[in-house]
N, C-alpha and C positions, 0 to 999 in steps of 0.2 A: 503494499499500499503505499504510494507516494504522499510528501506531505499536505497535497491539496486534497488530499481523501479523509486523511485523519482528522479526527475531532479537534474543533480548534480549545487550546486550554486557557481555562480563566481562572486565575488566583482571586478568590472572595476573601478580602480581609474585612471583618465587621466583629464587633463582641456584641451583637445581641443576637443570642441562638436565634429566637425567633425569626428575625430578619435573615439570618443565614441558611437556616432551614428553609423557608418562603421560596428565596433568591436563587439556591442552588437548585430548586424543584423546577423552577419555572424556566433556568439556562440549561439545564439536561434536558428538560423535555424538548428545547429547541436543538438540539445533539452537542452541545458545549460540554467536553469534560472538564469540571471545577475541581478545583480542590480549595478548601476552606480552613483559613486560620482567625484566631480571634484577637492576637493582637502583634503590634513593630514587631519584634524580635521572631515572633515567628514566621512572621511572613518575611523579614533579609534572609532566615535561614531556609527559606523554602523556595525562594524564586530561582535559587542555582540549580537545584535540583529536578523541579518541576517545570522550569522555563516556559512559564504561561506565555501566550499570545496576548494578553491583556490583562489589567489589574484591574479588578470594582473596589478601591479602595475608601474607607470610614475614615476620619480627619479625627474626633473625641474615640478614643477608645481609653478601658480601665482593664488593665494598664497600657500606659503606652501612649502614642499618638500617630497618625498615617503622618504626621506632617517629618517624622523622622525616616520613616519609609521615601518619601520623596528627595529628601535629601540623601539618603542613602543609595538611590537610582542615578539623581543625577553624577554623585561621585564615582559609579561604576562607568560611567561615560559609555554606554551600551551602544553600540551602531547596529543596527538601526533604533533609535528609542522605541523604550520598553510603551506604550498606551496605558495610559490609568487614565480609569472616570473615576471621578471623587463624586462619592454620595454623604454627604453630609449634612448634620441638621444646624451646620454654621451656614446664618443668610448673609450677614453684613458683605456690601461687595468687596469691601478692602481685604477681607478673606476668602472673595473668589477670584481678587485680582491675584491673591499670594496662591493659592493653588496653581492658577496658570502659571504663576512666574517659576514657582518650583519642579512645575514639567508637568502636570494636567495636562490633558486634551481636551477634558470635554468637564462640569461639574453641577451634579445635579444636587439640588436641596430634598433634604426629606420633610416629611413623607413623600414618597413620588412611587407611582404605581408600576408594581416588577415590569408588567407588560412594557411600560416605559424601557426601563432598563435594559430591558432583552433588545430592544428597540434598535436602542443607542447604543448596545456592544456589537450588535448585527452588523448597522451601520458603520458603525469604525473599525470592524476588522476588514469590512468589504474594500476600504480603502488603501490605497499602494500607501508605500511609505513620503513620497513626495506630499500625497496628498495631507496625509495625518500631520506632516509638518506644517504645510500650509494651511490647515483647520487649526493646529495651537496656536499658531501666529495670529490666525485671523480673532480668534476668542481671546487672546492676550491684547489685540488692540481694543477690541471693541469694550472689552472689559476697563482699561486705562481711559476709554474715550467716554465712559459712561463716568467712571469717576471723578475726573475731570468736571464737566458739564456740571455735576452735583455740586462739585467744591466749590466753583461759578455759578452758581445761580443766586439770585439776592434772596434777600429772606421773605420777601413776600411773594416771590413767582414758584411756582407747581412744576417739577418736571418730572416726566414719566421716560 
């Protein structure tokens, strides 16, 4: 079986057991091979062994942090860069911007329907390396522009 025929490997890094189970179920139903871990240290140990095609990463976990995983990935200087889909309860634009700056290709806020997460995974994995790099750059530019626009708004202005 060649790589195109093999199941795409997804590493799911999430400390909430119920959410891990639900997402794992939805992803495996779509033919993905899913490995789950519950913290940053397990993720860092699993990545070299499992060699995922994509990581779904929560940022706030007990113990640890998804930020540590993003920083570790950045230090590894993997080529091509491993796509990371962040799912987090952190909703502030500055935190989302930081996620993109640290290397995330997509950022979804919790709660998000599992079907939306699966759709995003499928979309991201359908992109080639150049398209993923362009998408990540686009997301970063969009977030920076939004933050800049919000900071430039006058007190009586409504910005959407």
